[in-house]
N, C-alpha and C positions, 0 to 999 in steps of 0.2 A: 503494500499499499504505500502511495506517495505521501510524503510528509511535507505540509505546507506550513510555513511559519509566518506569522503576521503580528502586528502590534496588538497588544491585549486591550487597547482602548477602542478598537473598531467595534461598532455596534453589531450585535448578532442579527438584526434584521437585515443587514447589508449582506449576510451570507446565506440567505435562504435558498438562492439558486446555484449554490456552488455544488461541484460534483460530489455525489455521495461516497464514492470510493477514494476518498482523501481523508487523511488524518490531520486536522486542523490543530496547530500548536500555537497557542497564544504566548507572546513573549513580551515581558515588560521592558521598558526602555533602559532599565538598569538591572539586567540579569545577574544572578549570582551563581547560577549553575550552567554547565555547558549543555547544549541542546543539539541533536542531530536532526537535520532537515534536508530536503532535496530542493524546495522551491521557496524563496524567501521574498516577502514584501517588507522592505525596510520602513522604519519610522520616518517621518517627514523632517525631523531634525538631523542635520549632518553629525552633530556631536553625539546623539543618541545612537545614529546608525554605526558609528565607529564603535561604540561600546558594546552594542548588541553583536555585531559581527565577530568581535573578538571571542565571543562565547559559543559561536556556531560552528558546527562540523558537518561535512558532507554536502554543503551547498553546491547545486549544480546550475541553478538559475536564479537571478536576482531581478525581480520585476519591480522597478520604481514606479510610483505613482505621479512622479514629477517629470516634466518635459526635459528639463536640464538635468544632466547627471555628472557634471564637472566635479561635484563635491563627492560622488559616490565612486567614481572610477578608480581614484587612488587607493581605496581600501579592498578592492576585489582583485584577487590573484588571477593570473592567466589561466585560461581553461574553464572559467566560470562565465556563462553566458549572461550578459546584462541587456536588459529591455528597458526602454524609457517609457514614459507616459504621454508620448506624443498624441495629441487629439483630445486629451482629457480637459485641457484648459482653454480650448479654442473659444468657446462662447464667452466665459467670463472675462478672459484677457482681451479679446477683440472688443467686448462691451467697454471695458475700462479705457482702452486706447481711445475709442470714439468719444466717450464721456470726458476724457482728459482734454482732448483736442477742443471740444465744444466748450468746456469750462474755461479753458484759456482764452479762447477767441471772444467769449462772451463776458470775460473779466469777472467770473463768478466768485473767485476768492476775494477780490476787492469788495464786491457788493456784499458778500457774507460779513466781512469786517464791518461795513457800514450798518448792516442790520444788527450786529452785536452791539454796536455803539448806539443804536436807536436814533439814527439821523441820516438822512439822504443828502445833507447840505454839501458833502464832498463828492458827489458823483461826477461833477464836471471835471474832476482830476483824471477820469478815464480818457477824456479827450486830449489832455496834455500828455498823458502816458502813451497814447497812440501816436502822436506826433513826434514825440521824442524817440520812441522805439523805431519808428520807419523813417526818422530823419526828414520829416516834412515841416517846412517853416509856415506855410500858409495856414490860416484859420479855416475851420469848417463851420458852415451854418446850414442846418442845425449841427450841434456838435456831435462828434463820434462817441457813442456810449457802448457800442458793441461792434464786433467784426463779423463778417460772414464767411462761412466755410465753402459755400458754392463758388465754383470757379477756380479754387486754388489747387496747386499741384502738390500731391502728397507722395513722398518717396519712402516706400516700404523696403527697409534693409533687412533682408531675412525672409524670403519668400517660400516659407514652408507652410504647414497646415494652419498655423495661427495667422500667418501673414495673408493667406487666402481668406480666412475668416474675417480679417479686418477690412480687406478690400471689399467683400461682399456687403459689410455694413456701412461702408463709406460711399459706395457708388450711388445710393439714392440722394446723396448730398450734392450731386453733380460736380464731383471733383475729377481731376486728371490724376490717374494713379501711375507711378512709375515703379517698377519691381526690380529688385536687386537680389540675387543669391550668389552662392559661392561660385557656381558655374553658369555660363550663358546657356539659355534655351529660348525657344520661341516666346517672344513677349517678355522675356526676363534678361536683364543686363548682368554682366558679371561683376563681382565686387571690385574687381581691379578698375572699374569705370566710375567708382563711387565718387572720387574727387571731381570728375568731369560733370557729374550729375547734381552735386549739392547746390551750386549757385542758382540753379533754377527752381529749387524746391521751396515751397512756402511751409511745408510740414515735413519733418524727417522722422520716421518711426523706426526705432531700432527693436527687433524681435529675433536676434541671432542667438545661437548657443554660445557659451563661454568657452573659448578655445585659445591657444596660442596665437592663432591668426586674428581673432576678434578682439582680444585684450587691447584697450585703448585704441580701437579702430577710429574712434572719434576724439582725436587729440587736438592740440592747439591749431595745426595746419587745417584740419578738416572743419573745425568750428569757425576758423576764419573765412573759410569758403562759403559758409551759409549766408544766404541772402539777408540783408538787414530786415529785421522785424520777423525773421523765421522762427518756427517753434520745433524745438528738439524733444521728442517723446521717447523715453526709454522704458520699455516693459520687458527688457531682456535680463541682463545681469549688470550689476553696478560697474564692475571694471571694464566693461565695453567702452565706457567713456572715462577719459582722464579727468578725474575730479578737479584737480588743480586748475587745469585749462578751462573747465566749464565754469568754475567760480570766477575766473578772470573774465571770460566771455560775457557772463550775466552781469558782472560789475561794470563792464564797458557800456551796457545799455543797448548793444546791437542786436541780441537775440533773446529768446525766452525758452523755457524748458518745462516739461512735466515729467517727473520721475516717480516711478513706483519702486525702483531700486537705486541703491546708492553704493559707493565704495568710499569709506568703509560701511559696513551694514552689520548690526543697526547703527544709525547715525549717532555719534556721541554727542552729549551735551556741549554746547559751545562751538560746534563745527560751523564753518562759515556758510554751508549750505542752508542752515536754518534761517538765516537772515538775508540771503542772497535775493536781489530784486528779480521780478518777472519770473518767479519759479513757483510751480505747483508741486507739492510733495505729498506722496501717500506711503505708508509703511509696508511695502511689499504685500499688497492685499489683492492684486489684480485677479488671481486665480482662485481665491478663497471663498467660493460661493457655497451655499448649501448642497448643491447638486455635485460638486466636485467628487466626494467620496462615493456617492451613488454610481457615477460613471466609472470611477476608478476600480471599485470592487467589482463591477460587472465585467470590465475589461480584463482584470486580474483572473477572474473566474474562467473566461473564454481562453486565456493564455494557459491556464492550468489544464484545461481540457485538451488543448493542442499537445501539451507537454506529455500528458499520459497516453495520448494516442501516437506519440512519436511524430507529430506533424511539425513543420517549421513554425517557429514563433514569429510574431510580428514585432516591429520596433526594435529589432536587434541592434545594439550600438556596435559600430565598427570604427576603430580609431578614436577620435576625441568625442564623436556623437553619431 
């Protein structure tokens, strides 16, 4: 009988459709005894995963529930098959990206601050912020109090399953989408062309895995190539962006950003990103919807059935992702 190990905090209701000929072994995040299993679903915390794996024996397959496995690969030895959670975060993450773009263009963080203060008297400051951000000297009558997404060019850097989901949700807003992936294919530009594409983009969305190639792919040079007033959206991993360079770029008033991930993470008290201008921050929440585990455990059960039947597994990680 196949032994499947999973975190002990996973609700039993999510396991109703699991194969019957499987021995489910619940493993705490801080195990004290060694456990032999064949198929492992690691906890979501990298620190807990390291601790748990040190107490496991016989693992043949590691099925992550997260799309990114940069934190997991270093602890898994050669010969163990690693599968990622590609597809499980598509809906929630794509919705976060669209929401972050709209919130930034509609100046919702600023208006939320006015609501908290109980007065709309400072709303005209949006007009001033817009002119400064875009380098426009002339006055607007009536004043600019929001921006429109329609007609803008959105550059999606990392055109995988989440990237496609983002595009699907953006197209009704009448945007022009430019796609970038590791390699060129029909309708998709190679990442080697990123620098040539940045100057024309109004919104740059980062949704790449964290690898040696993507670490600091948005550095000072790339940020400097962005159009004045453009929005950088990072829903990938914090180190994809050079934090020091981003702080400088935001401080210059040339660009703005919306980040669900940072480097370092969690963001320490007093870090300059907390007070950086033109920045919307959320604490790595884009994929954390109530339906995430529902989809995740259904996918893990399907993978387990494939493993039992000797069929090829999906989402097998080769190389860094």
